[in-house]
C-alpha positions as CSV (number, residue, x, y, z in Angstrom):
1,M,4.6,-45.6,10.0
2,P,4.2,-42.3,11.8
3,D,6.0,-40.1,9.0
4,S,4.4,-38.0,6.8
5,D,4.2,-38.8,3.1
6,Q,6.7,-36.0,2.4
7,G,9.0,-37.3,5.0
8,R,8.8,-40.8,3.7
9,V,9.2,-39.8,0.0
10,Y,12.1,-37.3,0.9
11,R,14.0,-40.0,3.0
12,A,13.6,-42.8,0.4
13,L,14.8,-40.4,-2.4
14,T,17.9,-39.6,-0.4
15,L,18.5,-43.4,0.1
16,R,17.9,-44.5,-3.4
17,G,19.3,-41.5,-5.4
18,R,17.9,-40.4,-8.5
19,S,14.5,-42.1,-9.5
20,D,11.2,-41.9,-11.0
21,H,8.0,-41.6,-9.1
22,R,6.7,-45.2,-10.2
23,A,10.0,-46.9,-8.9
24,L,9.9,-44.7,-5.7
25,A,6.2,-45.7,-5.1
26,R,7.2,-49.5,-5.3
27,Y,10.0,-49.0,-2.8
28,I,8.0,-47.0,-0.2
29,G,4.6,-48.8,-0.7
30,L,2.5,-45.9,-1.6
31,P,0.2,-45.3,-4.6
32,A,2.3,-43.7,-7.6
33,T,-0.3,-40.9,-7.8
34,T,0.4,-40.0,-4.1
35,V,4.1,-40.1,-4.6
36,D,3.8,-37.8,-7.8
37,A,1.9,-35.3,-5.8
38,V,4.3,-35.3,-3.0
39,L,7.2,-35.0,-5.1
40,C,5.6,-31.8,-6.8
41,S,5.0,-30.4,-3.3
42,L,8.5,-31.1,-2.2
43,A,10.0,-29.5,-5.5
44,E,8.0,-26.1,-4.4
45,L,9.8,-26.2,-1.2
46,G,13.0,-26.6,-3.0
47,L,13.6,-30.0,-1.4
48,V,13.7,-32.2,-4.5
49,H,14.9,-31.5,-8.1
50,R,13.1,-32.6,-11.3
51,F,15.0,-33.9,-14.3
52,C,13.0,-34.1,-17.5
53,G,13.1,-37.4,-19.5
54,D,11.0,-40.5,-20.3
55,P,10.2,-41.1,-17.3
56,V,10.8,-37.9,-15.4
57,R,13.3,-38.6,-12.5
58,W,13.7,-36.8,-9.3
59,E,16.7,-36.4,-6.9
60,A,16.6,-35.2,-3.3
61,A,18.4,-32.0,-2.3
62,P,21.4,-32.6,0.1
63,P,20.1,-32.3,3.7
64,D,22.5,-29.6,4.6
65,R,20.9,-27.5,1.6
66,V,17.4,-28.3,3.0
67,M,18.7,-26.9,6.5
68,A,20.2,-23.8,4.8
69,L,16.9,-23.2,3.0
70,A,14.9,-23.4,6.2
71,L,17.3,-21.0,8.2
72,A,17.3,-18.7,5.2
73,K,13.6,-18.6,5.1
74,E,13.4,-17.9,8.8
75,E,16.2,-15.2,8.4
76,N,14.0,-13.7,5.8
77,R,10.9,-13.7,7.9
78,R,12.8,-12.1,10.8
79,A,14.1,-9.3,8.7
80,R,10.6,-8.5,7.4
81,L,9.3,-8.4,10.9
82,W,11.9,-5.8,11.8
83,Q,11.1,-4.0,8.7
84,A,7.4,-3.9,9.7
85,G,8.1,-2.7,13.2
86,A,10.4,0.1,11.7
87,E,7.6,1.1,9.3
88,L,5.0,1.2,12.1
89,D,7.0,3.5,14.2
90,R,7.6,5.8,11.2
91,L,4.1,5.9,10.3
92,Y,3.1,6.5,14.1
93,H,5.5,9.5,14.1
94,R,3.9,10.7,11.0
95,A,0.5,10.4,12.3
96,K,1.4,12.4,15.4
97,T,2.6,15.4,13.3
98,T,-0.4,15.4,11.3
99,S,-3.1,15.3,13.8
100,G,-5.2,18.1,14.7
101,P,-8.7,19.7,13.8
102,Y,-9.8,18.9,10.3
103,R,-7.1,16.4,9.6
104,Y,-7.3,12.8,8.9
105,V,-5.8,11.8,12.3
106,E,-7.5,12.4,15.7
107,P,-6.1,11.9,19.1
108,V,-8.3,9.7,21.4
109,E,-8.5,11.3,24.7
110,H,-10.3,8.6,26.9
111,P,-10.1,4.8,27.0
112,A,-14.0,4.7,27.1
113,T,-13.9,6.8,23.8
114,L,-11.5,4.0,22.3
115,I,-13.7,1.3,23.3
116,G,-16.8,3.0,21.8
117,L,-14.9,3.8,18.7
118,T,-13.6,0.2,18.5
119,T,-17.4,-1.0,18.4
120,R,-18.3,2.0,16.0
121,L,-15.6,0.6,13.6
122,Q,-16.9,-2.9,13.5
123,E,-20.6,-1.8,13.2
124,R,-19.7,0.3,10.0
125,A,-17.7,-2.5,8.5
126,R,-19.2,-3.9,5.4
127,E,-16.3,-6.4,4.3
128,Q,-13.6,-7.0,6.8
129,V,-12.0,-6.1,10.0
130,R,-8.3,-6.4,10.3
131,W,-6.8,-6.6,13.9
132,L,-3.2,-6.6,15.6
133,D,-4.1,-7.8,19.3
134,R,-1.5,-7.8,22.0
135,P,-1.4,-7.1,25.7
136,P,-1.8,-5.5,28.0
137,Y,-5.5,-5.5,28.2
138,Y,-7.1,-2.6,30.1
139,S,-10.7,-3.5,29.4
140,K,-13.2,-4.9,32.2
141,P,-14.4,-8.5,31.8
142,H,-17.8,-7.1,30.6
143,H,-15.9,-5.1,27.8
144,F,-14.5,-8.4,26.5
145,R,-17.7,-10.1,26.7
146,A,-19.4,-7.2,24.7
147,Q,-16.5,-7.3,22.1
148,E,-17.2,-11.2,21.7
149,D,-21.0,-10.7,21.2
150,T,-20.2,-7.9,18.6
151,Q,-17.7,-9.8,16.6
152,M,-20.0,-13.0,16.7
153,R,-22.9,-10.8,15.3
154,R,-20.8,-9.2,12.7
155,M,-19.4,-12.5,11.4
156,A,-22.8,-13.8,11.3
157,D,-23.6,-10.7,9.1
158,G,-20.8,-11.8,6.6
159,V,-18.2,-9.5,7.8
160,R,-14.6,-11.2,7.7
161,Y,-12.3,-10.9,10.6
162,R,-8.7,-11.5,10.5
163,T,-6.6,-11.3,13.7
164,V,-2.9,-11.5,14.3
165,Y,-2.4,-12.2,18.1
166,S,0.5,-11.8,20.1
167,Q,2.2,-15.2,21.2
168,A,1.0,-14.0,24.8
169,V,-2.3,-15.2,23.9
170,Y,-1.3,-18.8,25.0
171,D,-0.4,-17.3,28.5
172,D,-3.9,-16.2,29.0
173,Q,-6.5,-19.0,29.7
174,E,-9.4,-17.0,29.3
175,L,-8.1,-15.1,26.2
176,F,-7.0,-18.2,24.5
177,A,-10.5,-19.9,25.0
178,A,-12.2,-16.8,23.6
179,M,-9.8,-16.8,20.6
180,T,-10.8,-20.4,20.0
181,R,-14.4,-19.8,20.2
182,L,-14.1,-17.0,17.7
183,A,-11.9,-19.2,15.4
184,E,-14.5,-21.7,15.5
185,H,-17.1,-19.4,14.3
186,G,-15.1,-18.2,11.3
187,E,-12.3,-15.6,12.6
188,R,-9.0,-16.3,10.7
189,V,-6.3,-16.3,13.4
190,R,-2.5,-15.9,13.1
191,V,0.1,-15.7,15.8
192,L,3.4,-13.7,15.9
193,S,6.0,-13.9,18.7
194,D,5.5,-10.1,19.3
195,L,3.6,-7.2,18.1
196,P,4.6,-3.5,18.5
197,V,1.3,-2.0,18.6
198,K,-2.5,-2.4,18.8
199,L,-4.1,-1.7,15.5
200,T,-7.8,-2.3,14.3
201,I,-8.9,-1.5,10.8
202,G,-12.4,-1.6,9.5
203,D,-12.5,-2.0,5.7
204,T,-10.5,0.8,4.4
205,D,-12.5,3.4,6.0
206,L,-11.2,3.7,9.5
207,G,-8.3,2.7,11.7
208,L,-7.4,2.8,15.5
209,L,-3.8,2.8,16.5
210,V,-2.5,2.4,20.2
211,P,1.2,2.9,19.5
212,D,3.0,1.9,22.9
213,P,0.6,0.0,25.1
214,D,3.3,-1.2,27.4
215,R,4.7,2.2,28.2
216,A,1.8,4.7,27.7
217,G,-1.2,2.4,28.2
218,L,-4.1,3.7,26.1
219,D,-3.0,7.2,25.9
220,E,-1.6,8.6,22.5
221,A,-4.2,6.3,20.8
222,L,-5.1,7.8,17.3
223,L,-8.2,7.5,15.0
224,V,-7.2,7.6,11.3
225,H,-9.5,8.3,8.7
226,P,-9.4,7.3,4.9
227,S,-6.0,8.6,3.7
228,G,-2.7,7.3,2.4
229,L,-1.5,6.9,5.9
230,L,-4.3,4.5,6.6
231,Q,-3.4,2.6,3.3
232,A,0.1,2.4,4.9
233,F,-1.2,0.9,8.0
234,I,-3.3,-1.7,5.8
235,G,-0.1,-2.7,4.0
236,V,2.0,-3.2,7.2
237,F,-1.0,-5.4,8.6
238,E,-0.9,-7.6,5.5
239,T,3.0,-7.9,5.7
240,L,2.5,-9.3,9.3
241,W,-0.3,-11.4,8.4
242,T,1.8,-13.3,5.8
243,L,4.5,-13.7,8.5
244,G,2.0,-15.0,11.2
245,V,1.7,-18.7,11.9
246,P,-1.8,-19.9,11.3
247,V,-3.6,-21.2,14.3
248,T,-6.5,-22.4,12.5
249,D,-7.5,-23.1,8.8
250,V,-11.4,-23.4,8.5
251,G,-12.2,-26.6,6.7
252,G,-8.5,-27.8,7.1
253,E,-8.1,-31.7,7.3
254,R,-7.7,-32.3,11.1
255,V,-5.5,-35.4,11.2
256,L,-3.3,-34.7,14.3
257,P,-4.5,-35.2,17.6
258,D,-5.7,-32.1,19.4
259,Q,-2.8,-32.1,21.7
260,D,-0.2,-32.6,18.9
261,R,-2.0,-29.7,17.0
262,T,-1.6,-27.3,20.0
263,I,2.2,-28.3,20.5
264,L,2.8,-27.6,16.8
265,T,1.0,-24.1,17.1
266,L,2.9,-23.1,20.0
267,M,6.0,-24.4,18.7
268,A,5.8,-22.8,15.2
269,A,4.8,-19.6,17.1
270,G,8.2,-19.4,18.9
271,A,7.2,-20.8,22.3
272,T,10.0,-22.6,24.4
273,D,9.8,-26.2,25.3
274,D,9.3,-25.0,29.1
275,A,6.5,-22.7,28.0
276,I,4.7,-25.5,26.0
277,A,5.2,-27.9,28.9
278,R,3.6,-25.2,31.4
279,R,0.9,-24.4,29.0
280,L,-0.1,-28.2,28.6
281,D,0.7,-29.5,32.1
282,M,3.3,-31.7,30.8
283,S,6.8,-32.6,31.6
284,R,9.5,-30.9,29.4
285,R,11.0,-34.4,28.5
286,T,7.3,-35.4,27.0
287,V,7.3,-32.2,25.3
288,V,10.8,-32.6,23.6
289,R,9.8,-36.4,22.7
290,R,6.4,-35.2,21.2
291,I,8.2,-32.4,19.1
292,A,10.8,-34.9,17.9
293,S,7.8,-37.0,16.5
294,L,6.2,-34.3,15.0
295,L,9.2,-33.2,13.2
296,D,9.6,-36.7,11.9
297,R,6.0,-37.1,11.1
298,L,6.1,-33.8,9.0
299,G,9.5,-34.5,7.4
300,A,10.9,-31.4,8.9
301,T,14.3,-30.7,10.1
302,T,13.7,-27.3,12.0
303,R,10.6,-26.0,14.0
304,F,10.1,-23.2,11.4
305,Q,9.8,-25.8,8.6
306,A,7.5,-28.1,10.6
307,G,5.2,-25.0,11.0
308,V,5.5,-24.3,7.2
309,Q,4.7,-28.0,6.3
310,A,1.8,-28.2,8.7
311,A,0.2,-24.9,7.4
312,K,0.5,-26.1,3.9
313,R,-1.1,-29.4,4.6
314,G,-4.0,-27.8,6.7
315,L,-2.9,-29.4,9.8
316,L,-3.1,-26.2,11.8
């Protein structure tokens, strides 16, 4: 059967009612140890309830409650995204009021200076580089190649890179290919439907902020030195990182076909059926059918829940 173990166990429990894991294993045809582990993982997600006794028995949460839980998680995620965006806006205006000579914030006057500072930040990093990456992009092709070379070399030196990309990364074939190459070499990658700013942080020593790339381009960019303000930007990055959809999990079990993994990643990142169809050169009807199959395989009732399930199982 194409169902995931979680989907099979949850469905069986809804059909049989309260059961112990051994009886459920006989009913499904899975090893008892597998069913027990799956039940524990479902309990962590709030999809089943455990009743103490000898033997321990399990009961499925009502499907409408499962849907409510998934929707509540998505609403909470959206609320946190809005909060993070508002916090970034507040921090930017705070940075503008404190910029000037001998302060911990400096305006960056020229795009070439910004590119040089980005390289300097990476060269100085000893442990990690955090990145919020979104369009529009103003660098020349040779700048992109140089950045990829720098990042590859620094990752080989042991510097960890964590990047949250805007969903627009899927619309740019060359950028998507570069992201894939970097992820294969160790970059940890997540995607959000939208990012309000461009932000690069080297360790806890240096930050580069481009606050309004759509309206002002690279103008009004700021260099932020060690300070409470830089720590606040780090905190916002970490919030957005927890909300992002993982694109890859190095060492994760690659069970899904590549095309299904791409569909699941795009779907969980918020792409529409039409956008997925264009990206993969498939018909919309085929995409809808594949998504329905993935939801069924993952035992999920919503796209958001499918993303959560797949990330927890190392499928993304």
